[in-house]
Biopython code that builds the backbone (N, CA, C, O; Angstrom):
import numpy as np
from Bio.PDB.StructureBuilder import StructureBuilder

atoms = [
    (1, "MET", "N", (-8.041, -6.233, 11.572)),
    (1, "MET", "CA", (-7.600, -5.661, 10.583)),
    (1, "MET", "C", (-8.496, -5.803, 9.467)),
    (1, "MET", "O", (-9.036, -6.887, 9.248)),
    (2, "ASP", "N", (-8.701, -4.767, 8.725)),
    (2, "ASP", "CA", (-9.606, -4.649, 7.566)),
    (2, "ASP", "C", (-8.901, -5.141, 6.329)),
    (2, "ASP", "O", (-8.345, -4.302, 5.620)),
    (3, "TYR", "N", (-8.869, -6.288, 6.029)),
    (3, "TYR", "CA", (-8.113, -6.785, 4.684)),
    (3, "TYR", "C", (-8.482, -6.234, 3.458)),
    (3, "TYR", "O", (-7.659, -6.130, 2.548)),
    (4, "GLN", "N", (-9.785, -5.825, 3.331)),
    (4, "GLN", "CA", (-10.288, -5.299, 2.138)),
    (4, "GLN", "C", (-9.601, -3.927, 1.916)),
    (4, "GLN", "O", (-9.120, -3.630, 0.822)),
    (5, "ALA", "N", (-9.571, -3.093, 3.001)),
    (5, "ALA", "CA", (-9.006, -1.719, 2.966)),
    (5, "ALA", "C", (-7.624, -1.812, 2.783)),
    (5, "ALA", "O", (-7.131, -0.976, 2.026)),
    (6, "LEU", "N", (-6.753, -2.781, 3.392)),
    (6, "LEU", "CA", (-5.462, -2.766, 2.947)),
    (6, "LEU", "C", (-5.238, -3.242, 1.509)),
    (6, "LEU", "O", (-4.269, -2.805, 0.887)),
    (7, "GLY", "N", (-6.146, -4.179, 0.907)),
    (7, "GLY", "CA", (-6.032, -4.377, -0.438)),
    (7, "GLY", "C", (-6.362, -3.275, -1.259)),
    (7, "GLY", "O", (-5.792, -3.119, -2.339)),
    (8, "GLN", "N", (-7.330, -2.407, -0.803)),
    (8, "GLN", "CA", (-7.608, -1.206, -1.583)),
    (8, "GLN", "C", (-6.512, -0.323, -1.670)),
    (8, "GLN", "O", (-6.251, 0.288, -2.706)),
    (9, "ARG", "N", (-5.770, -0.216, -0.487)),
    (9, "ARG", "CA", (-4.613, 0.751, -0.552)),
    (9, "ARG", "C", (-3.388, 0.227, -1.410)),
    (9, "ARG", "O", (-2.597, 0.966, -1.996)),
    (10, "ILE", "N", (-3.344, -1.244, -1.396)),
    (10, "ILE", "CA", (-2.163, -1.679, -2.333)),
    (10, "ILE", "C", (-2.718, -1.501, -3.645)),
    (10, "ILE", "O", (-1.864, -1.197, -4.478)),
    (11, "LYS", "N", (-3.974, -1.605, -4.111)),
    (11, "LYS", "CA", (-4.226, -1.295, -5.384)),
    (11, "LYS", "C", (-4.092, 0.088, -5.934)),
    (11, "LYS", "O", (-3.691, 0.369, -7.064)),
    (12, "GLN", "N", (-4.505, 0.979, -4.933)),
    (12, "GLN", "CA", (-4.312, 2.541, -5.068)),
    (12, "GLN", "C", (-2.715, 2.677, -5.383)),
    (12, "GLN", "O", (-2.429, 3.235, -6.442)),
    (13, "HIS", "N", (-1.752, 2.258, -4.632)),
    (13, "HIS", "CA", (-0.451, 2.521, -4.860)),
    (13, "HIS", "C", (0.101, 1.738, -6.140)),
    (13, "HIS", "O", (1.055, 2.228, -6.745)),
    (14, "ARG", "N", (-0.403, 0.674, -6.523)),
    (14, "ARG", "CA", (-0.008, 0.041, -7.926)),
    (14, "ARG", "C", (-0.515, 0.805, -8.942)),
    (14, "ARG", "O", (0.187, 0.907, -9.948)),
    (15, "LYS", "N", (-1.694, 1.432, -8.910)),
    (15, "LYS", "CA", (-2.376, 2.145, -9.944)),
    (15, "LYS", "C", (-1.560, 3.601, -10.076)),
    (15, "LYS", "O", (-1.211, 4.121, -11.136)),
    (16, "TRP", "N", (-1.394, 4.007, -9.032)),
    (16, "TRP", "CA", (-0.565, 5.329, -8.888)),
    (16, "TRP", "C", (0.865, 5.146, -9.705)),
    (16, "TRP", "O", (1.369, 6.094, -10.308)),
    (17, "LEU", "N", (1.415, 3.939, -9.665)),
    (17, "LEU", "CA", (2.688, 3.659, -10.367)),
    (17, "LEU", "C", (2.396, 3.238, -11.702)),
    (17, "LEU", "O", (3.369, 3.041, -12.430)),
    (18, "MET", "N", (1.060, 3.031, -12.248)),
    (18, "MET", "CA", (0.696, 2.479, -13.459)),
    (18, "MET", "C", (1.141, 1.242, -13.707)),
    (18, "MET", "O", (1.651, 1.004, -14.802)),
    (19, "LEU", "N", (1.030, 0.318, -12.797)),
    (19, "LEU", "CA", (1.537, -0.970, -12.966)),
    (19, "LEU", "C", (0.378, -2.010, -13.069)),
    (19, "LEU", "O", (-0.655, -1.844, -12.421)),
    (20, "THR", "N", (0.535, -2.940, -13.779)),
    (20, "THR", "CA", (-0.569, -3.975, -13.903)),
    (20, "THR", "C", (-0.404, -4.931, -12.717)),
    (20, "THR", "O", (0.653, -4.938, -12.087)),
    (21, "GLN", "N", (-1.519, -5.813, -12.368)),
    (21, "GLN", "CA", (-1.322, -6.619, -11.340)),
    (21, "GLN", "C", (-0.317, -7.689, -11.737)),
    (21, "GLN", "O", (0.260, -8.299, -10.837)),
    (22, "GLU", "N", (-0.099, -7.926, -12.822)),
    (22, "GLU", "CA", (1.034, -8.942, -13.331)),
    (22, "GLU", "C", (2.381, -8.325, -13.007)),
    (22, "GLU", "O", (3.308, -8.991, -12.547)),
    (23, "GLN", "N", (2.449, -7.108, -13.248)),
    (23, "GLN", "CA", (3.945, -6.466, -13.107)),
    (23, "GLN", "C", (4.028, -6.303, -11.718)),
    (23, "GLN", "O", (5.149, -6.572, -11.285)),
    (24, "ALA", "N", (3.104, -5.904, -10.769)),
    (24, "ALA", "CA", (3.431, -5.658, -9.446)),
    (24, "ALA", "C", (3.725, -7.210, -8.755)),
    (24, "ALA", "O", (4.646, -7.416, -7.965)),
    (25, "ALA", "N", (2.839, -8.157, -9.177)),
    (25, "ALA", "CA", (3.142, -9.406, -8.622)),
    (25, "ALA", "C", (4.470, -9.859, -8.845)),
    (25, "ALA", "O", (5.158, -10.383, -7.969)),
    (26, "SER", "N", (4.876, -9.634, -10.161)),
    (26, "SER", "CA", (6.347, -10.202, -10.638)),
    (26, "SER", "C", (7.257, -9.550, -9.671)),
    (26, "SER", "O", (8.045, -10.217, -9.002)),
    (27, "ALA", "N", (7.168, -8.249, -9.580)),
    (27, "ALA", "CA", (8.108, -7.291, -8.797)),
    (27, "ALA", "C", (8.232, -7.777, -7.388)),
    (27, "ALA", "O", (9.318, -7.699, -6.814)),
    (28, "ALA", "N", (7.205, -8.260, -6.817)),
    (28, "ALA", "CA", (7.021, -8.763, -5.504)),
    (28, "ALA", "C", (7.223, -10.187, -5.257)),
    (28, "ALA", "O", (7.149, -10.676, -4.130)),
    (29, "GLU", "N", (7.523, -10.969, -6.510)),
    (29, "GLU", "CA", (7.862, -12.208, -6.454)),
    (29, "GLU", "C", (6.784, -13.135, -5.901)),
    (29, "GLU", "O", (7.025, -14.052, -5.115)),
    (30, "LEU", "N", (5.367, -12.770, -6.456)),
    (30, "LEU", "CA", (4.223, -13.485, -5.965)),
    (30, "LEU", "C", (3.605, -14.044, -7.275)),
    (30, "LEU", "O", (4.107, -13.619, -8.316)),
    (31, "SER", "N", (2.563, -14.957, -7.373)),
    (31, "SER", "CA", (1.860, -15.333, -8.219)),
    (31, "SER", "C", (0.862, -14.142, -8.499)),
    (31, "SER", "O", (0.491, -13.387, -7.602)),
    (32, "THR", "N", (0.459, -14.034, -9.810)),
    (32, "THR", "CA", (-0.577, -13.042, -10.133)),
    (32, "THR", "C", (-1.820, -13.289, -9.373)),
    (32, "THR", "O", (-2.419, -12.332, -8.881)),
    (33, "SER", "N", (-2.265, -14.525, -9.235)),
    (33, "SER", "CA", (-3.604, -14.872, -8.536)),
    (33, "SER", "C", (-3.465, -14.586, -7.098)),
    (33, "SER", "O", (-4.374, -13.981, -6.529)),
    (34, "PHE", "N", (-2.396, -14.970, -6.444)),
    (34, "PHE", "CA", (-2.269, -14.644, -5.019)),
    (34, "PHE", "C", (-2.300, -12.955, -4.951)),
    (34, "PHE", "O", (-3.175, -12.428, -4.263)),
    (35, "TYR", "N", (-1.442, -12.220, -5.592)),
    (35, "TYR", "CA", (-1.462, -10.896, -5.439)),
    (35, "TYR", "C", (-2.983, -10.274, -5.657)),
    (35, "TYR", "O", (-3.492, -9.392, -4.965)),
    (36, "GLY", "N", (-3.539, -10.903, -6.709)),
    (36, "GLY", "CA", (-5.072, -10.408, -6.916)),
    (36, "GLY", "C", (-5.814, -10.576, -5.796)),
    (36, "GLY", "O", (-6.536, -9.629, -5.483)),
    (37, "HIS", "N", (-5.819, -11.762, -4.958)),
    (37, "HIS", "CA", (-6.519, -12.113, -3.883)),
    (37, "HIS", "C", (-6.170, -11.150, -2.839)),
    (37, "HIS", "O", (-7.074, -10.677, -2.151)),
    (38, "ILE", "N", (-4.939, -10.806, -2.648)),
    (38, "ILE", "CA", (-4.479, -9.784, -1.484)),
    (38, "ILE", "C", (-5.268, -8.425, -1.861)),
    (38, "ILE", "O", (-5.964, -7.885, -1.001)),
    (39, "GLU", "N", (-5.167, -7.959, -2.974)),
    (39, "GLU", "CA", (-5.859, -6.789, -3.501)),
    (39, "GLU", "C", (-7.453, -6.804, -3.045)),
    (39, "GLU", "O", (-8.059, -5.881, -2.499)),
    (40, "ARG", "N", (-7.901, -7.947, -3.373)),
    (40, "ARG", "CA", (-9.336, -7.999, -3.126)),
    (40, "ARG", "C", (-9.763, -8.244, -1.623)),
    (40, "ARG", "O", (-10.942, -8.166, -1.277)),
    (41, "GLY", "N", (-8.732, -8.545, -0.751)),
    (41, "GLY", "CA", (-8.830, -8.929, 0.494)),
    (41, "GLY", "C", (-9.463, -10.171, 0.898)),
    (41, "GLY", "O", (-10.060, -10.331, 1.962)),
    (42, "THR", "N", (-9.277, -11.150, -0.125)),
    (42, "THR", "CA", (-9.765, -12.486, 0.221)),
    (42, "THR", "C", (-8.669, -13.275, 0.708)),
    (42, "THR", "O", (-9.017, -14.363, 1.167)),
    (43, "ARG", "N", (-7.423, -13.021, 0.733)),
    (43, "ARG", "CA", (-6.186, -13.661, 1.310)),
    (43, "ARG", "C", (-5.651, -12.745, 2.249)),
    (43, "ARG", "O", (-5.904, -11.540, 2.243)),
    (44, "VAL", "N", (-4.842, -13.375, 3.129)),
    (44, "VAL", "CA", (-4.043, -12.614, 4.116)),
    (44, "VAL", "C", (-2.536, -12.675, 3.889)),
    (44, "VAL", "O", (-1.894, -13.724, 3.945)),
    (45, "ALA", "N", (-2.019, -11.475, 3.629)),
    (45, "ALA", "CA", (-0.686, -11.461, 3.505)),
    (45, "ALA", "C", (0.200, -11.560, 4.743)),
    (45, "ALA", "O", (-0.034, -10.947, 5.785)),
    (46, "SER", "N", (1.286, -12.419, 4.542)),
    (46, "SER", "CA", (2.086, -12.438, 5.757)),
    (46, "SER", "C", (3.038, -11.240, 5.753)),
    (46, "SER", "O", (3.159, -10.531, 4.754)),
    (47, "ILE", "N", (3.694, -11.032, 6.861)),
    (47, "ILE", "CA", (4.555, -9.793, 7.027)),
    (47, "ILE", "C", (5.673, -9.826, 5.950)),
    (47, "ILE", "O", (5.951, -8.764, 5.392)),
    (48, "ALA", "N", (6.287, -10.876, 5.639)),
    (48, "ALA", "CA", (7.202, -10.938, 4.440)),
    (48, "ALA", "C", (6.601, -10.745, 3.173)),
    (48, "ALA", "O", (7.247, -10.170, 2.296)),
    (49, "THR", "N", (5.435, -11.153, 2.956)),
    (49, "THR", "CA", (4.698, -10.749, 1.715)),
    (49, "THR", "C", (4.398, -9.304, 1.683)),
    (49, "THR", "O", (4.511, -8.647, 0.648)),
    (50, "LEU", "N", (4.015, -8.803, 2.811)),
    (50, "LEU", "CA", (3.760, -7.354, 2.850)),
    (50, "LEU", "C", (4.907, -6.472, 2.609)),
    (50, "LEU", "O", (4.790, -5.404, 2.009)),
    (51, "LEU", "N", (6.036, -6.924, 3.084)),
    (51, "LEU", "CA", (7.277, -6.328, 2.779)),
    (51, "LEU", "C", (7.558, -6.432, 1.435)),
    (51, "LEU", "O", (7.810, -5.338, 0.930)),
    (52, "SER", "N", (7.604, -7.393, 0.665)),
    (52, "SER", "CA", (7.692, -7.836, -0.853)),
    (52, "SER", "C", (6.812, -6.789, -1.560)),
    (52, "SER", "O", (7.297, -6.095, -2.453)),
    (53, "ILE", "N", (5.715, -6.680, -1.233)),
    (53, "ILE", "CA", (4.606, -5.694, -1.960)),
    (53, "ILE", "C", (5.055, -4.433, -1.889)),
    (53, "ILE", "O", (5.268, -3.743, -2.886)),
    (54, "SER", "N", (5.242, -4.024, -0.590)),
    (54, "SER", "CA", (5.666, -2.399, -0.233)),
    (54, "SER", "C", (6.895, -2.166, -1.159)),
    (54, "SER", "O", (6.921, -1.195, -1.915)),
    (55, "HIS", "N", (7.885, -3.041, -1.094)),
    (55, "HIS", "CA", (9.205, -2.768, -1.893)),
    (55, "HIS", "C", (8.787, -2.840, -3.423)),
    (55, "HIS", "O", (9.474, -2.176, -4.199)),
    (56, "ALA", "N", (7.948, -3.427, -3.830)),
    (56, "ALA", "CA", (7.570, -3.588, -5.373)),
    (56, "ALA", "C", (6.836, -2.256, -5.774)),
    (56, "ALA", "O", (6.994, -1.713, -6.867)),
    (57, "LEU", "N", (6.009, -1.783, -4.767)),
    (57, "LEU", "CA", (5.265, -0.598, -5.059)),
    (57, "LEU", "C", (5.971, 0.700, -4.557)),
    (57, "LEU", "O", (5.305, 1.727, -4.427)),
    (58, "GLU", "N", (7.243, 0.678, -4.284)),
    (58, "GLU", "CA", (8.099, 1.778, -3.881)),
    (58, "GLU", "C", (7.287, 2.426, -2.849)),
    (58, "GLU", "O", (6.969, 3.591, -3.083)),
    (59, "THR", "N", (6.898, 1.910, -1.775)),
    (59, "THR", "CA", (6.202, 2.547, -0.527)),
    (59, "THR", "C", (6.717, 1.764, 0.740)),
    (59, "THR", "O", (7.505, 0.831, 0.582)),
    (60, "THR", "N", (6.352, 2.072, 1.791)),
    (60, "THR", "CA", (6.714, 1.438, 3.207)),
    (60, "THR", "C", (5.444, 0.643, 3.629)),
    (60, "THR", "O", (4.317, 0.982, 3.268)),
    (61, "PRO", "N", (5.672, -0.330, 4.340)),
    (61, "PRO", "CA", (4.451, -1.105, 4.774)),
    (61, "PRO", "C", (3.528, -0.230, 5.715)),
    (61, "PRO", "O", (2.309, -0.396, 5.758)),
    (62, "ASP", "N", (4.153, 0.645, 6.409)),
    (62, "ASP", "CA", (3.175, 1.573, 7.191)),
    (62, "ASP", "C", (2.236, 2.182, 6.268)),
    (62, "ASP", "O", (1.031, 2.066, 6.493)),
    (63, "ALA", "N", (2.650, 2.812, 5.263)),
    (63, "ALA", "CA", (1.881, 3.442, 4.327)),
    (63, "ALA", "C", (0.703, 2.746, 3.685)),
    (63, "ALA", "O", (-0.261, 3.339, 3.203)),
    (64, "LEU", "N", (0.890, 1.239, 3.726)),
    (64, "LEU", "CA", (-0.230, 0.330, 3.369)),
    (64, "LEU", "C", (-0.988, 0.025, 4.451)),
    (64, "LEU", "O", (-2.199, -0.073, 4.257)),
    (65, "LEU", "N", (-0.560, -0.151, 5.557)),
    (65, "LEU", "CA", (-1.285, -0.624, 6.743)),
    (65, "LEU", "C", (-2.150, 0.482, 7.535)),
    (65, "LEU", "O", (-3.240, 0.213, 8.041)),
    (66, "LEU", "N", (-1.591, 1.666, 7.586)),
    (66, "LEU", "CA", (-2.256, 2.707, 8.304)),
    (66, "LEU", "C", (-3.517, 3.249, 7.578)),
    (66, "LEU", "O", (-3.482, 3.678, 6.425)),
    (67, "ASP", "N", (-4.624, 3.195, 8.342)),
    (67, "ASP", "CA", (-5.985, 3.674, 7.651)),
    (67, "ASP", "C", (-6.005, 5.213, 7.268)),
    (67, "ASP", "O", (-6.752, 5.647, 6.391)),
    (68, "PHE", "N", (-5.263, 5.882, 7.880)),
    (68, "PHE", "CA", (-5.257, 7.366, 7.719)),
    (68, "PHE", "C", (-4.510, 7.842, 6.502)),
    (68, "PHE", "O", (-4.503, 9.017, 6.137)),
    (69, "LEU", "N", (-3.844, 6.800, 5.861)),
    (69, "LEU", "CA", (-3.085, 7.139, 4.632)),
    (69, "LEU", "C", (-3.878, 6.597, 3.476)),
    (69, "LEU", "O", (-3.251, 6.312, 2.456)),
    (70, "LEU", "N", (-5.147, 6.424, 3.506)),
    (70, "LEU", "CA", (-5.938, 5.856, 2.468)),
    (70, "LEU", "C", (-5.701, 6.495, 1.038)),
    (70, "LEU", "O", (-5.528, 5.838, 0.011)),
    (71, "GLN", "N", (-5.718, 7.791, 1.124)),
    (71, "GLN", "CA", (-5.435, 8.706, -0.085)),
    (71, "GLN", "C", (-3.996, 8.583, -0.599)),
    (71, "GLN", "O", (-3.044, 8.797, 0.151)),
    (72, "VAL", "N", (-3.848, 8.239, -1.875)),
    (72, "VAL", "CA", (-2.520, 8.017, -2.289)),
    (72, "VAL", "C", (-2.449, 9.372, -3.044)),
    (72, "VAL", "O", (-3.422, 9.752, -3.695)),
    (73, "PRO", "N", (-1.257, 10.139, -2.962)),
    (73, "PRO", "CA", (-1.220, 11.597, -3.287)),
    (73, "PRO", "C", (-0.989, 11.364, -5.048)),
    (73, "PRO", "O", (-0.441, 10.370, -5.526)),
    (74, "LYS", "N", (-1.462, 12.348, -5.730)),
    (74, "LYS", "CA", (-1.248, 12.615, -7.112)),
    (74, "LYS", "C", (0.138, 12.889, -7.404)),
    (74, "LYS", "O", (0.774, 13.505, -6.548)),
    (75, "LYS", "N", (0.757, 12.506, -8.555)),
    (75, "LYS", "CA", (2.061, 12.866, -8.805)),
    (75, "LYS", "C", (2.123, 14.548, -8.689)),
    (75, "LYS", "O", (1.231, 15.319, -9.045)),
    (76, "GLY", "N", (3.342, 14.880, -8.129)),
    (76, "GLY", "CA", (3.636, 16.148, -7.898)),
    (76, "GLY", "C", (3.141, 16.652, -6.516)),
    (76, "GLY", "O", (3.314, 17.788, -6.072)),
    (77, "ALA", "N", (2.471, 15.583, -5.882)),
    (77, "ALA", "CA", (1.958, 16.102, -4.527)),
    (77, "ALA", "C", (2.666, 15.496, -3.364)),
    (77, "ALA", "O", (2.239, 15.627, -2.217)),
    (78, "ILE", "N", (3.829, 14.783, -3.680)),
    (78, "ILE", "CA", (4.552, 14.236, -2.600)),
    (78, "ILE", "C", (4.796, 15.073, -1.347)),
    (78, "ILE", "O", (4.492, 14.639, -0.236)),
    (79, "LYS", "N", (5.356, 16.302, -1.533)),
    (79, "LYS", "CA", (5.558, 16.980, -0.298)),
    (79, "LYS", "C", (4.407, 17.197, 0.427)),
    (79, "LYS", "O", (4.534, 17.293, 1.647)),
    (80, "LYS", "N", (3.223, 17.302, -0.100)),
    (80, "LYS", "CA", (1.856, 17.754, 0.696)),
    (80, "LYS", "C", (1.674, 16.588, 1.408)),
    (80, "LYS", "O", (1.431, 16.651, 2.613)),
    (81, "HIS", "N", (1.778, 15.263, 0.684)),
    (81, "HIS", "CA", (1.565, 13.913, 1.210)),
    (81, "HIS", "C", (2.425, 13.809, 2.575)),
    (81, "HIS", "O", (1.975, 13.593, 3.701)),
    (82, "ASN", "N", (3.754, 14.013, 2.206)),
    (82, "ASN", "CA", (4.587, 13.767, 3.449)),
    (82, "ASN", "C", (4.341, 14.680, 4.581)),
    (82, "ASN", "O", (4.577, 14.375, 5.750)),
    (83, "ASN", "N", (3.879, 15.764, 4.210)),
    (83, "ASN", "CA", (3.572, 16.745, 5.428)),
    (83, "ASN", "C", (2.392, 16.263, 6.194)),
    (83, "ASN", "O", (2.352, 16.231, 7.424)),
    (84, "GLY", "N", (1.388, 15.872, 5.361)),
    (84, "GLY", "CA", (0.016, 15.242, 6.116)),
    (84, "GLY", "C", (0.367, 14.035, 6.817)),
    (84, "GLY", "O", (-0.139, 13.855, 7.925)),
    (85, "TYR", "N", (1.270, 13.059, 6.268)),
    (85, "TYR", "CA", (1.768, 11.971, 6.828)),
    (85, "TYR", "C", (2.399, 12.375, 8.206)),
    (85, "TYR", "O", (1.978, 11.808, 9.214)),
    (86, "ILE", "N", (3.391, 13.329, 8.307)),
    (86, "ILE", "CA", (4.135, 13.674, 9.388)),
    (86, "ILE", "C", (2.919, 14.112, 10.358)),
    (86, "ILE", "O", (2.781, 13.437, 11.379)),
    (87, "GLN", "N", (2.091, 15.101, 10.148)),
    (87, "GLN", "CA", (1.004, 15.631, 10.969)),
    (87, "GLN", "C", (0.152, 14.414, 11.491)),
    (87, "GLN", "O", (-0.242, 14.412, 12.657)),
    (88, "ALA", "N", (-0.131, 13.390, 10.638)),
    (88, "ALA", "CA", (-1.087, 12.407, 11.125)),
    (88, "ALA", "C", (-0.385, 11.520, 12.164)),
    (88, "ALA", "O", (-1.069, 11.127, 13.109)),
    (89, "VAL", "N", (0.912, 11.161, 12.091)),
    (89, "VAL", "CA", (1.661, 10.470, 12.933)),
    (89, "VAL", "C", (1.963, 11.248, 14.047)),
    (89, "VAL", "O", (2.044, 10.632, 15.110)),
    (90, "ALA", "N", (2.184, 12.676, 14.070)),
    (90, "ALA", "CA", (2.310, 13.270, 15.312)),
    (90, "ALA", "C", (1.216, 13.329, 16.173)),
    (90, "ALA", "O", (1.341, 13.310, 17.398)),
    (91, "GLN", "N", (-0.173, 13.423, 15.411)),
    (91, "GLN", "CA", (-1.546, 13.424, 16.252)),
    (91, "GLN", "C", (-1.575, 12.018, 16.740)),
    (91, "GLN", "O", (-2.245, 11.849, 17.759)),
    (92, "PHE", "N", (-0.992, 10.976, 16.232)),
    (92, "PHE", "CA", (-1.281, 9.687, 16.723)),
    (92, "PHE", "C", (-0.514, 9.507, 17.968)),
    (92, "PHE", "O", (-1.022, 8.892, 18.905)),
    (93, "PHE", "N", (0.751, 10.032, 18.047)),
    (93, "PHE", "CA", (1.642, 9.737, 19.256)),
    (93, "PHE", "C", (1.226, 10.807, 20.333)),
    (93, "PHE", "O", (1.389, 10.592, 21.534)),
    (94, "ASP", "N", (0.603, 12.136, 19.775)),
    (94, "ASP", "CA", (0.279, 13.112, 20.827)),
    (94, "ASP", "C", (-1.002, 12.743, 21.556)),
    (94, "ASP", "O", (-1.257, 13.296, 22.625)),
    (95, "GLY", "N", (-1.865, 11.789, 21.004)),
    (95, "GLY", "CA", (-2.776, 11.273, 21.816)),
    (95, "GLY", "C", (-4.123, 11.474, 21.124)),
    (95, "GLY", "O", (-5.159, 11.083, 21.662)),
]
sb = StructureBuilder()
sb.init_structure("model")
sb.init_model(0)
sb.init_chain("A")
sb.init_seg("    ")
for serial, (resi, resn, name, xyz) in enumerate(atoms, 1):
    if name == "N":
        sb.init_residue(resn, " ", resi, " ")
    sb.init_atom(name, np.array(xyz, "f"), 0.0, 1.0, " ", f" {name:<3s}", serial, name[0])
structure = sb.get_structure()
C-alpha cells in the first residue's frame, strides 16, 4: 500500500470539505499531530482509524483506499463522480 497516496487522498477529501487538519482530526477523534502524519504518509492508520477518518470526511473507506479514485470531484459533480466510480468498479470486477 502506498501510504503517501492514501494520505494525499485523505487531504484532498478534507480540502474539498474546506476543513482544517484540526477540524478533521477533531471530527475523527484523533490528535492533530497523528492526523497530520497520516496525511503525509509517515504513519500508518489502523482500520478503525481509517473508518473514523472516512466518517469525519463524509466518505467511505474504499474511496480513500482505491487508487482509481484519486480525483476528488468538484462540488456539483457528484453524479459524474458516482458514474465514474460505478464504471471503475465494474471494470475491476469484469477483469
